[in-house]
C-alpha positions in Angstrom: 21.9 15.5 -24.7 19.3 18.2 -25.2 16.0 19.1 -23.9 15.4 15.5 -22.5 12.5 15.4 -20.3 12.1 13.3 -17.6 8.7 12.6 -15.0 9.0 11.2 -11.8 5.9 10.4 -10.2 6.0 10.2 -6.1 3.4 7.6 -4.5 3.9 7.5 -0.7 5.2 10.8 -0.4 7.8 9.8 3.3 8.7 6.5 2.1 9.9 8.0 -1.5 10.4 11.6 -1.8 13.9 12.4 -0.4 15.2 9.3 -2.2 13.9 10.0 -5.6 14.5 14.0 -5.1 18.5 12.9 -5.1 18.0 10.7 -8.4 16.4 13.9 -9.8 19.3 15.9 -9.3 21.7 13.1 -10.3 19.2 13.3 -14.0 19.6 17.0 -14.1 23.3 16.8 -13.5 23.3 14.6 -16.7 21.0 16.9 -19.0 17.6 16.1 -18.5 15.1 18.8 -16.9 13.2 16.8 -14.4 9.1 17.3 -13.6 8.5 15.7 -10.2 5.1 15.6 -8.2 2.7 12.8 -7.1 1.3 9.7 -9.6 -2.4 12.2 -9.9 -0.5 15.5 -10.6 1.6 14.5 -13.1 -0.7 11.8 -14.7 -2.9 14.6 -15.3 -0.4 16.4 -17.0 1.6 14.2 -19.3 -1.2 14.8 -22.2 0.3 18.9 -22.4 3.7 18.4 -21.4 7.1 17.9 -23.5 7.5 14.1 -25.1 10.0 12.6 -22.4 10.3 9.5 -20.1 7.8 8.4 -17.8 8.9 6.2 -15.0 6.1 4.9 -13.5 5.4 3.1 -9.8 3.8 -0.4 -10.5 2.9 -2.2 -13.7 -0.2 -4.3 -12.2 -2.8 -5.2 -14.8 -4.8 -2.3 -13.2 -2.6 -0.3 -14.9 -2.3 -1.5 -18.8 -4.9 0.9 -19.9 -3.5 3.9 -18.1 0.3 3.1 -19.8 -1.4 2.6 -23.1 -2.9 5.7 -22.9 0.4 7.6 -21.5 2.4 5.6 -24.4 -0.2 7.3 -27.0 0.9 10.7 -26.1 4.6 9.7 -26.9 6.3 9.5 -23.6 8.3 6.7 -23.3 7.8 4.5 -20.0 9.8 3.0 -17.4 9.1 1.4 -14.3 9.7 0.3 -11.1 8.2 -1.7 -8.6 7.9 0.3 -4.8 6.6 -3.0 -3.3 9.6 -5.2 -5.2 11.8 -6.0 -2.6 9.8 -7.2 0.1 6.8 -9.1 -0.5 5.7 -12.8 0.8 4.9 -15.7 -1.8 6.7 -15.2 -5.4 3.9 -16.9 -7.0 1.1 -13.9 -5.8 4.1 -11.5 -6.4 3.7 -12.6 -10.0 0.2 -12.7 -10.1 -0.7 -9.5 -8.8 2.1 -7.0 -9.0 3.6 -7.8 -12.6 1.3 -7.6 -15.1 2.2 -8.9 -18.8 -0.1 -6.5 -20.4 0.8 -3.8 -18.9 4.5 -4.5 -19.4 3.6 -4.6 -23.4 3.6 -0.3 -22.8 7.1 -0.4 -21.0 10.4 0.1 -22.5 12.5 -0.9 -19.1 11.7 -2.0 -16.2 14.5 -1.2 -12.9 14.8 -4.2 -10.7 15.9 -4.3 -7.0 18.0 -7.5 -7.4 18.2 -10.6 -9.1 15.6 -12.5 -7.6 12.9 -9.6 -8.8 14.1 -9.6 -12.3 14.1 -13.2 -12.1 10.4 -13.3 -11.4 9.1 -10.5 -13.5 11.0 -12.4 -16.3 9.2 -15.7 -15.4 6.0 -13.3 -16.0 7.1 -11.2 -19.5 8.9 -14.4 -21.0 12.5 -14.9 -22.4 11.3 -12.9 -25.7 10.9 -9.7 -23.6 13.9 -10.0 -20.8 15.8 -7.4 -22.2 13.4 -4.7 -20.8 14.4 -6.0 -17.4 17.4 -4.4 -15.8 18.7 -5.1 -12.4 19.7 -1.2 -10.8 18.9 -1.0 -7.4 16.6 1.3 -5.9 17.4 5.1 -6.2 15.3 4.8 -2.2 19.0 2.8 -1.2 21.3 5.1 -2.4 20.8 7.3 0.0 21.2 4.7 2.1 25.1 4.7 0.9 27.7 5.8 3.7 28.2 9.0 1.4 24.5 10.1 1.8 24.3 9.4 5.3 24.9 13.2 6.8 21.7 13.9 4.5 19.7 12.5 7.6 21.9 13.4 10.3 20.1 16.8 11.8 16.6 14.9 11.4 17.8 11.9 13.5 19.7 14.1 16.0 16.8 16.4 16.6 14.6 13.1 17.1 17.2 12.3 19.8 17.1 15.2 21.5 13.1 15.6 21.7 12.7 12.1 22.5 16.0 10.9 24.2 16.9 7.1 23.7 14.0 5.6 21.9 13.4 2.0 20.3 11.5 2.3 16.7 8.6 -0.3 16.2 7.6 0.0 12.7 4.1 -1.4 12.2 2.7 -3.1 8.8 -0.5 -4.3 8.9 -2.7 -2.0 6.7 -4.0 -5.5 5.1 -6.2 -5.6 8.4 -5.8 -1.9 10.2 -6.5 -0.1 7.2 -7.1 3.8 7.1 -10.4 3.6 5.1 -11.3 0.1 6.1 -10.3 -3.8 4.8 -13.4 -3.8 2.4 -12.9 -0.5 0.9 -9.0 -1.7 0.4 -10.3 -4.6 -0.8 -12.2 -2.9 -3.4 -9.0 -0.7 -4.5 -7.1 -4.2 -4.7 -9.7 -5.3 -7.2 -10.2 -2.2 -9.2 -6.4 -2.0 -9.6 -6.3 -5.5 -10.9 -4.7 -6.8 -8.3 -7.3 -9.0 -7.4 -8.3 -10.2 -10.5 -9.2 -13.9 -9.6 -11.2 -15.7 -7.1 -7.7 -17.7 -6.1 -6.2 -13.9 -6.0 -9.1 -13.2 -3.6 -8.5 -16.2 -1.3 -5.0 -15.3 -0.8 -5.8 -11.7 0.2 -8.0 -12.9 2.6 -5.7 -15.4 4.1 -2.8 -12.6 4.2 -5.2 -10.2 5.9 -6.3 -12.4 8.6 -2.9 -13.5 8.8 -1.8 -10.0 9.4 -4.8 -9.5 11.6 -3.6 -12.2 14.1 -0.1 -10.6 14.0 -1.7 -7.2 14.7 -3.0 -8.3 18.0 0.6 -10.1 18.5 2.0 -6.4 18.1 -0.2 -4.5 20.5 0.5 -7.2 23.2 3.6 -6.9 22.7 3.7 -3.0 22.9 1.7 -4.0 26.4 4.3 -6.0 27.7 7.3 -3.4 26.9 5.5 -0.5 27.8 4.9 -2.1 31.3 7.8 -4.0 31.7 10.3 -1.5 30.6 8.9 1.8 32.1 12.3 3.3 31.8 12.5 2.9 28.1 10.8 5.0 25.0 8.9 3.2 22.1 8.3 5.0 19.5 5.4 3.4 17.0 5.3 4.5 13.0 2.6 3.2 11.7 2.3 2.3 8.0 1.4 5.0 5.7 -1.9 3.5 4.6 -2.8 2.2 8.3 -5.7 3.6 10.5 -3.4 5.6 13.2 -5.8 6.5 15.5 -6.4 2.6 16.3 -2.8 2.8 17.4 -3.5 6.1 19.0 -6.2 5.0 21.0 -4.9 1.8 22.1 -1.5 3.6 23.6 -3.0 6.2 24.9 -2.8 5.3 28.6 1.0 3.7 27.8 3.1 6.7 29.3 6.5 5.5 27.5 4.8 4.6 24.1 4.2 7.5 21.6 2.5 7.0 18.1 4.5 9.5 15.4 4.0 9.5 12.0 6.0 12.0 10.3 9.0 12.5 7.9 10.8 9.5 6.1 11.4 6.4 8.0 15.2 6.7 7.7 15.7 9.4 10.3 13.7 7.8 12.7 15.8 4.5 12.3 18.9 6.8 12.5 18.3 8.2 15.6 16.6 5.1 17.5 18.7 1.9 19.7 17.3 -0.2 17.5 13.8 -1.0 14.8 11.3 -3.8 16.0 9.4 -5.0 13.2 7.5 -8.2 11.3 7.8 -8.2 7.6 8.6 -4.7 7.2 10.9 -3.1 4.0 12.4 -0.9 6.6 14.2 -3.7 8.3 16.3 -4.1 5.1 17.1 -0.2 4.7 17.9 -0.3 9.1 20.3 -3.3 8.0 22.0 -1.5 5.3 22.1 1.2 7.6 23.8 -1.1 10.1 21.4 -0.5 12.3 20.3 -3.3 15.2 17.1 -5.0 14.0 14.6 -7.1 15.4 11.8 -9.4 14.3 9.2 -10.4 16.1 7.8 -13.4 14.8 5.4 -15.7 17.5 4.4 -17.7 14.3 5.3 -18.1 11.2 3.4 -19.0 8.1 5.7 -19.3 4.8 2.5 -18.5 2.3 2.2 -14.6 3.7 5.1 -14.2 5.7 7.6 -11.4 4.0 10.8 -13.5 3.7 13.4 -11.2 3.1 12.7 -8.5 6.0 12.3 -11.1 8.7 16.0 -12.8 7.6 17.8 -9.4 8.6 19.2 -9.3 12.1 17.6 -10.8 15.1 14.5 -13.1 15.5 12.6 -13.6 18.3 9.5 -15.7 18.6 8.8 -14.8 22.0 8.1 -11.9 24.0 10.7 -12.8 27.2 13.4 -12.9 25.8 13.0 -9.7 23.2 12.5 -8.0 26.7 15.7 -9.3 28.6 17.6 -8.0 25.3 16.4 -4.7 25.9 16.8 -4.7 28.9 20.7 -5.3 28.9 20.4 -2.6 26.2 21.5 -5.2 22.9 24.3 -6.9 24.6 23.2 -10.5 23.0 25.8 -13.2 21.5 22.7 -14.7 19.4 23.8 -14.8 16.2 22.5 -12.3 13.6 21.0 -13.2 10.4 22.6 -12.3 7.4 21.5 -12.1 4.0 22.7 -12.3 0.1 22.4 -8.4 -0.5 24.0 -8.9 -4.0 21.1 -11.2 -4.7 18.1 -9.2 -3.4 19.3 -5.9 -3.8 21.7 -3.9 -6.4 23.8 -1.5 -5.7 24.3 -1.6 -2.2 28.1 -0.9 -3.4 29.9 0.4 -5.9 28.0 2.3 -9.0 25.1 3.5 -7.5 21.1 2.4 -8.4 20.8 6.1 -10.0 23.9 6.0 -11.9 22.9 2.4 -13.5 19.3 3.5 -14.3 20.6 7.0 -15.9 22.7 5.1 -18.1 19.9 3.0 -19.5 17.6 6.2 -20.0 20.6 7.2 -22.0 20.5 4.4 -24.3 16.1 5.1 -25.0 15.7 7.1 -28.3 14.5 10.6 -27.6 10.9 11.5 -29.2 11.1 14.0 -31.5 9.5 17.9 -30.8 6.7 18.8 -33.2 4.4 21.8 -33.5 1.7 20.5 -32.5 3.2 19.7 -29.0 4.2 22.8 -28.6 1.0 24.4 -29.6 -1.0 21.8 -27.2 1.5 22.6 -24.4 0.7 26.7 -24.8 -3.0 25.8 -24.9 -3.1 23.6 -21.7 -1.0 26.7 -19.9 -2.9 29.5 -20.9 -5.9 27.4 -19.4 -4.0 26.3 -16.0 -3.0 30.0 -15.9 -6.4 31.5 -16.1 -7.4 28.9 -12.8 -10.0 31.5 -10.3 -9.8 31.0 -7.3 -13.0 29.4 -7.4 -11.7 26.8 -9.1 -8.7 26.5 -6.8 -11.1 26.8 -3.7 -13.0 23.5 -5.9 -9.7 21.3 -6.4 -8.9 22.0 -2.6 -12.3 20.6 -1.9 -12.4 17.9 -4.1 -9.0 16.7 -2.3 -10.7 16.8 1.1 -13.0 13.8 -0.6 -10.1 11.7 -1.1 -9.7 8.2 0.6 -7.9 8.6 4.0 -5.4 6.3 3.0 -4.3 8.6 -0.1 -4.2 11.9 2.3 -1.7 10.2 4.5 0.6 8.4 1.6 0.4 11.6 -0.3 -1.2 15.0 0.8 0.8 16.7 -2.0 4.3 17.6 -3.2 5.2 21.3 -2.5 7.7 23.3 -4.7 9.5 24.6 -1.1 9.8 20.6 0.0 11.5 20.0 -3.4 13.9 23.1 -3.1 14.6 22.3 0.7 15.6 18.8 -0.6 17.6 19.8 -3.2 19.3 22.3 -1.1 20.3 20.1 1.4 21.7 17.6 -1.6 23.6 20.6 -2.4 25.4 21.0 0.9 26.7 17.6 0.7 27.9 17.8 -2.7 28.9 20.8 -4.7 28.2 19.0 -7.8 24.3 20.1 -7.6 25.4 23.9 -7.1 24.5 24.9 -11.0 20.8 23.2 -10.1 17.7 25.0 -9.8 13.9 24.6 -8.8 11.3 26.1 -10.4 7.4 25.4 -10.9 5.9 24.9 -13.8 2.2 26.5 -15.1 0.6 23.3 -13.9 2.1 23.0 -10.4 5.0 20.7 -10.6 8.1 21.0 -9.5 10.5 20.7 -12.0 14.8 20.4 -11.5 17.2 21.7 -14.0 20.5 23.0 -14.8 20.7 26.5 -14.3 21.3 27.4 -18.1 18.7 24.7 -19.4 15.6 26.8 -20.8 
């Protein structure tokens, strides 16, 4: 394999960056020159970059035109769905997360497990079923035993700073959104996720459901803090939530901290247990072998995130939950089990990254032509001539981005990428010949040292 290029976009930084850099290292070791950056940074550069494989994060109706344009540049498109593991109503998932129009431009779609693959195939039809490959997701590769030491120093640092703590991960962005509910709904419409009166009604119902749960969690936090004053509780809000609302609510609760930094995994590893409702981190904690508590004061089959609420212990009232914490989780309640191979591929055996790379290798590489070369050279020259004023203008534009976008991804820094690759190398000498450089447009490039 020679000069194959792979483009990996990072959406929600704390959720995706570490795992996708690990995947990028495996791809680089397999001979790919891997470009890593935020979604906007990569998509702006795709017209000028060498033809390669672009891995998109979602394939909603609102992405169809963008995918068509990207493919017109000569790139091959593959895709994940970052939200494809934990979701409520499967019919709503098919309606708003998977678009047959968008999938026309996708060569391969990597599914978390058989369940998601089944739903995607129902949307795109049996004639396109060969596009869907059940691989699992790289975000779960980094949870496997062979890579858990990646987060060990950070988890130990959290324990040293905060002592023993119970982690509360929230998932209420539909109600407590950083930019306000109506602004979020407008973005859902623009993205094609709300594309009919039926979808609007369903989302409104889901938002009301999450709002009611949000109020119950505030009551729970108040009770936990008051009745268990010797325990420390750390609230890690959803990336898209209004974090200040949680800070204002807890400012007088001395044993409650609201912290949003780093990935969720080291916070989970450092905790005594995780409390949540409908959060993907519950599945991650389950895979890591950490105690998981699903707090479900009420249920609604239309809006409950089935998988996340089916792992660990389920409590419908705060009193029993408080009793469990009081006795340091010495409880005989049966822990619910899931069928991991049905929902999640590659927890065991071959990693999802290896399966994805194996699939990428089957895709026909696009040819390198003189026009591409000249186009890239012209773009690089233009990029290198940017003035300090131009850079400042870009910085000012970024300040106008929605608060949600800034919280989810303030940008992917070269030194951050280098540090992650260094951590990967320390855990496995197989990656000692990788280097990380920055291209003219500011994207991080991970490659084998002797690849030009």
